[in-house]
C-alpha positions as CSV (number, residue, x, y, z in Angstrom):
1,M,-68.7,29.0,-40.8
2,K,-71.6,31.2,-41.8
3,P,-73.1,34.4,-40.4
4,I,-76.0,34.5,-38.0
5,E,-78.7,36.3,-40.0
6,V,-81.3,38.2,-38.0
7,T,-84.3,40.3,-39.0
8,V,-85.4,43.2,-36.8
9,P,-88.4,45.5,-37.1
10,A,-86.3,48.6,-38.0
11,L,-82.8,49.9,-38.3
12,Q,-81.5,53.5,-38.5
13,K,-83.2,55.5,-41.2
14,G,-81.6,54.7,-44.6
15,I,-80.0,51.4,-43.5
16,D,-81.5,48.1,-44.8
17,A,-78.9,45.8,-43.3
18,I,-75.7,45.9,-41.3
19,T,-72.9,43.4,-40.6
20,L,-71.9,43.3,-37.0
21,W,-69.7,40.2,-37.0
22,P,-70.8,37.4,-36.4
23,F,-74.2,38.7,-37.3
24,I,-75.9,40.2,-40.3
25,I,-78.9,42.2,-39.3
26,Y,-81.6,43.0,-41.8
27,R,-84.5,45.4,-41.5
28,R,-87.8,43.6,-41.8
29,G,-88.8,43.1,-45.4
30,V,-85.4,43.1,-47.0
31,R,-83.9,39.7,-46.2
32,D,-85.2,38.2,-49.4
33,N,-83.2,40.8,-51.4
34,L,-80.5,38.6,-52.8
35,P,-78.2,41.4,-54.0
36,L,-78.3,43.0,-50.6
37,R,-77.6,39.7,-48.9
38,C,-74.6,39.2,-51.1
39,H,-73.4,42.7,-50.2
40,E,-73.6,41.9,-46.5
41,W,-72.1,38.4,-46.9
42,F,-69.2,40.0,-48.7
43,H,-68.6,42.3,-45.7
44,W,-68.9,39.3,-43.3
45,R,-66.3,37.2,-45.2
46,H,-64.0,40.2,-45.7
47,A,-64.0,40.9,-41.9
48,L,-63.3,37.2,-41.3
49,R,-60.3,37.3,-43.7
50,W,-58.8,40.5,-42.3
51,G,-59.6,39.6,-38.7
52,V,-62.7,41.1,-37.3
53,L,-61.2,43.7,-35.0
54,P,-58.7,45.0,-37.5
55,W,-61.4,45.1,-40.2
56,Y,-63.7,47.2,-38.0
57,A,-60.9,49.5,-36.8
58,V,-59.9,50.3,-40.4
59,Y,-63.5,50.6,-41.6
60,L,-64.3,53.1,-38.8
61,L,-61.0,55.0,-39.3
62,L,-61.9,55.6,-42.9
63,K,-65.6,56.2,-42.4
64,P,-65.3,60.0,-41.8
65,F,-63.7,60.4,-45.2
66,Y,-66.6,58.7,-47.0
67,L,-69.8,60.2,-45.7
68,G,-73.1,60.8,-47.5
69,A,-72.8,60.5,-51.3
70,R,-69.2,59.3,-51.0
71,S,-70.2,56.2,-48.9
72,H,-70.1,54.0,-51.9
73,L,-66.5,55.0,-52.5
74,H,-65.3,53.7,-49.1
75,P,-62.6,51.1,-49.8
76,F,-64.6,48.4,-48.0
77,E,-67.9,49.4,-49.4
78,A,-66.9,49.8,-53.1
79,P,-66.3,46.1,-53.8
80,A,-69.5,45.1,-51.8
81,Y,-71.6,47.5,-53.9
82,A,-69.9,46.2,-57.1
83,L,-70.8,42.7,-56.2
84,Q,-74.4,43.8,-55.4
85,Q,-74.7,45.4,-58.8
86,K,-73.2,42.3,-60.5
87,I,-75.9,40.2,-58.8
88,I,-78.6,42.6,-60.0
89,D,-77.2,42.6,-63.5
90,M,-76.9,38.8,-63.5
91,Q,-80.5,38.4,-62.3
92,A,-81.8,40.8,-64.9
93,A,-80.0,38.8,-67.6
94,G,-81.3,35.5,-66.3
95,E,-77.7,34.2,-65.7
96,S,-76.8,31.6,-63.1
97,L,-75.7,32.9,-59.8
98,D,-74.0,29.7,-58.7
99,G,-70.5,31.1,-59.1
100,P,-70.8,34.3,-57.0
101,L,-72.9,32.6,-54.4
102,A,-70.4,29.7,-54.1
103,E,-67.6,32.3,-53.6
104,L,-69.5,33.8,-50.7
105,G,-70.4,30.4,-49.2
106,M,-74.1,31.0,-49.8
107,A,-76.5,28.3,-50.9
108,C,-78.2,28.8,-54.3
109,P,-81.8,30.2,-53.8
110,S,-83.3,27.1,-55.5
111,A,-81.4,24.8,-53.2
112,G,-82.8,26.5,-50.1
């Protein structure tokens, strides 16, 4: 099972992508951003493991405590941002992304 990835002309200001299970919705021009895609795929898979409704309920209950600059500290956002940074670092170092992409169920970019 994989997410349904959709590109739209625009999202709310400051948002490049959002996971609304079973969809991942990208703002036009950012879908090729592999670290961002990994971040959103992480959310998609996390929601699937938790159960979609419980995941969203907990996410939204915690959201008021993690607004603005604290949003990266949200317990569901922190590991997604950590993965996003790991992908950025691995790309910069020229390392293989096969492992992290396989964990997410994503195909390697060279494989299509």
